[in-house]
N, C-alpha and C positions, 0 to 999 in steps of 0.2 A: 862639564862644566858650564856653569849658566852665565847670559850675557851680562856684560854690565849696564848700567842703566845708561852710559853713554854710546856703547853698540848698539843698544834698543831704539835710543831716542835718532840716532843716526839712520838707521834701517826703519823707521815709519816718517820720517821727512823723507826720504827717498819715495817711499812709495806714495804719500800726498803729493810728491813734485810731480811724478809720473801719472797721477790721476788727475789732478788739476788742469795738465797740459793738454791728457786727450779728451776729458770733459768739454775743453772749449772748441773741440773741432767741429766743423758744420758736418751735417748731413745732406747732401748734395742731391741725391736721389732716391725717393721713397715714394710708397703709395703715402697717401694720405689717410689722416688719422692719427688715435691717439699713441699707436705706437710704430715706429720705424721698420720699414721692412721691405723687401723685393719681394713680389708675388708674380713669379713669370710664367707665361705657356699657358695652354690651355684650360680655361675657366671652368669649364664643364667637370671636369674630372678632378678627382682630390689628389693635392702633391704628391708626388711619386718620392722626392728628396727633399729633405730641410737640413740645412746646416745654420751653425750658430758659434758665432765668435764673441770674443770680448765682454763677457758678462760683467767683469768687475772694473771695467776702465782702462784695462795695463797690457792687452793684446794687441801689439800694432801688427805684429805678423797674420794672425789671425783676423784682423780687421781688412787689414790693406789688401789680400789674396780673396778675401770676400766680396768686398766690392768689386773689384777689377774681376770677379767672375762673373758677377752681376750684371756689369758693364759687357761683359762677352755673350753673354746668353740675352740679354737685350737685344743687342743686334742680330744675334741670331735670329730671334723672334722677328723683329721687322725686316728680315730677309737682307739684312746686310753682311751676310758671310754668304758668299755663294756656295750652293750645294750643300750646307748644311740646314737642318730642320731640328729645332725643339719638339718632341714629341711629346713629351711628359711634364707636368707642373712643375714647379721648383719654385719653394719658399726660401728667402737668404736674408739672415739678420748679421750684419758685418759686426754692429755694435749696440749696445744698449743706454751708453754713456750718457747719452743724452736726455735720459729720463731721470736721471739723480735729481737734476732741477726742479722737477715734476713732483716727485716723490722719492724724497734724500734718505726716507726710511723704509721703503718699500722693498728692497733689496731681497731674496728670497735665497738667493745663495751668493756666496761671496767667495772668493778664490782666498787660500791660504797663502801668503809670500813667502811664507819662510817655510813651512812644512810639506807644500809641494802638493795640492790638492784642494778640493773643495770642501768648505765650512758649510753648513746651514743657518741661517739666521731666523729659522721661521719657516717649515713647508708652506704656508699660506701667503707669502710676501707677494706683492702685487705684481712685480715682474717676474717670478718664475710661475705665478699663472697664468700671464699672457702668454711667455714663452711657450710652454705649457700647451696652451689651448692654440697657438697657432701653428704649431709643429705634430701635434700629438695625432696627427690622421695620416702623415706621413708614411710611406711603407720601409723607406729609410731614413736616417737621422745621425746626424751628425755635431757633435759636440767638439769643437777647437778650441784649445786654451794652451798655455804654457804652464808647467808644472811648478814655476818659482821664479820668484826675482833673484833667486842666488844661482840659480843651476840651468846651462842649456842645456836643450834635449836635440836629440838628432830627430827630424820627422819620422813618427812611429805612430801605427794604430795599437792602441789599448783596448780589448775585450775583457769585460766583467762577466762570468759565468755563462758566455754565449751559447746557444744552439749550433747546429752544424752547419746551418742557412749562413751566419755570422761570419762563422770561421772563415768558409768559403768567398764570403762578399770581401771579408776583410783583405784579400789578395788582390781585390781589382783594383785599389788605389796604387798598386805598385811601389809602396814604400818598402825601405829595406828590410823594416822588421814590425813584426804583430806579436804583440806582448799579452797574454792570457792572464788574468788575474781573479781571483775570486770577489765577487761583489761585496763584501765586507773588507777588503784588502784595504782601502783607503776611502777618504772622501773624494777622489778627483772623480767618482764614479756618480755623482750629485743628479744630473740629467739624465743618465742611463736608468737611475732609480726610479726616475717619478715617470720616465718613458716606458718603461718594462709591462707595466699592465696593459698598454695598448697595441701590444703585440708588435709588429713588423720587426725591422734590424737596426741595432743601436750601437754607436763606435764613438770613440773618443781619440782626435787626433792632437797630439803632442808636437812641439814645432819651436825650437827656440828658446828665449828668454825673454820672460816678463817685460815690459818697457824698453826692451832693445826692437831696433829695426834690422832684419839680417836678409838681406835681398836674397843671399841663396838658399836660404831654408825656403823662405817667400816662392822662388823659382820652381823649389822640389816641390812642396805643396802643390802650388797652381797645377803644373804638369800630373799631380797624383788626382787632383780632382777631375780634372779633364778626362783624365786614362777611365776614371769612375763613371763619369756622362757617357763615355764612349760603350764601355762594356756593361753596362746593363742597359743600354738601348735610349737613353732618356735623350742624346742629341745623337742624332745621326748626319752620314756624311764624314763624317769626321778620318782624318789618315794619318794617324799616329806612326809614327816609327817603333817597330818592333822590339825595341835594345831586349837583350837578354838579361832580364832581371835575376838578382840572387835573393830572393825573399828567403827568410831565416824565421822561423816561428819559435817564440818562447814562452815559457811557464815560467812560474815563480822560484823555481827551485833554479834556474836558469842565470837568475837575475841576481847578480854578486853586487854588494855592497859595498866602496870603501870609504870608511868612516877618518877624520881627523883624529891622532893622538895627541896632539898638542896644539895649542893654539899659535897666531901670527897672522903674517901676510902671504897669503897664499896666489901662487904665479903659475901659468900654465902656458905653453906654447901649442898646445895639440891642437885638432878640430875633433868635435865630435862627429860621429859616423866612420871611424878609420877603426881598423883590425889593432889590437895590441899585444904585444909578445910578453909571456912571463917575465918579469923582471923588470919591463921597461919602464922609465920613468914617465909620471903622470904631471909631474909638476913638484917644485921646490915650495917649501916654507920658511920666511923670512923671519927674523926678531924685528919688529917693529920700533926698537930704540937703537939696538947696534947696527942692523941692517945686516946681519950675517944671516949664512942659511943655517935655519936649525934643522933641518932633515927633507930628505926628498921623499917623496911619494911614491912608491911602483905600483904595477900590476901585479897583486897574486895571482892571478891566471891569466890564459891567451883568449882574447876573445874579443867582440864587437864593442868599442865605447859609445856607449849611448847617452852617457849625460856627463856632464864635469861643470865644476864650481868655478863661476865667473865673478862671484863677490870675494873680492880680495882678504876683507876682513874674516878672519878663520879663528872658531872656537873649539875648543877639544869634545870630538864626539859628532861635529856638522859633517851633512854631507858631503863628500869631494867628489864622489866619483860613481857610475853605474856603470859595469860590464857586464855584455850578455853574452853565457857561453853557449857555443853551438852545439849541436847535436844533430848526427849525419841524419838520425831518424826525424827530424822536424824540420829538416829545408824542404820549401816547397819549389814546384816547377813555375816556371814563368805563369801569371797569371789568365792568361789564355785558356787553359784548362778547363775553369769554369765558366766560360764563357758563354759555352754553348745550353746550360742552364739556365740563363738570362736572358739569352735571344729566344729559348721558349717562352719563359715565362711573358715576355716583351709581345713575343707573336700572338700569344691567347688575348693580350687585351687590347691589339688592335686592329 
């Protein structure tokens, strides 16, 4: 069922308010120049890691986590963190929303707020070119963004047509799920497509919901990025608690999408990142006029609840949830098993 003009107007208005609020936020710590970013670590080396978030001005979670990570690395570089050493150069772009007032039509990449991905407004966009120029030489590159304004995602790594090194490195974040997709699957691989000709390893991380600030997801994502810094040897001296990580690796055949069978107002009490049973209630759809329950949405399979709709306004055919179906053959051991490979790589660079 197509959305009415009222529903579309409400959604557009919500997007505009979110972007307007974020675009007014000041950028306090950045290198001088036309493009705001953090360039931290030994300048005589090429960047080892590049992190990008908030390309469309709606990712509060990614912007907050990367700004805090930049502050942490600045402290390490300045010797304010005892026993820690920054061994590699890191480039961090927490947000580019401040550039909109400079070049409002130069956005080469725009997130699709309802479809869950990235749409191109022209690969020659000034912002895209600037981001690529700044990050292409890094060996590891990470694009952090929410998939949708409507749907909340648990923190997860997405790989697009990956090589074996990317498959192994994705586990170093310690996030609960790694999902492998073909690069043509959807538009969320926007930056990955642009990065791929430059070699190295590229990742997409989804966490939370666009326009929302979710501290739990921020904490999980921050821990994952710090773990990656430690396990790749970019920062030495960290003493992370080696918790038993329950890592699972999924491909598209293991992603089940639950769609709405009728329109209404959707409500759910569940949290993403939990395991659900077959037949367990995911939420209820209410009639917007009578207030009565029209239907109960249940899980058709058992699995990991990776995505859940948070926009109450529901149309027939809208995405309600994504459930990841586990396979014993794709369960991964704790990420420590791939650290030795990275230690050898770092050792050759020092």
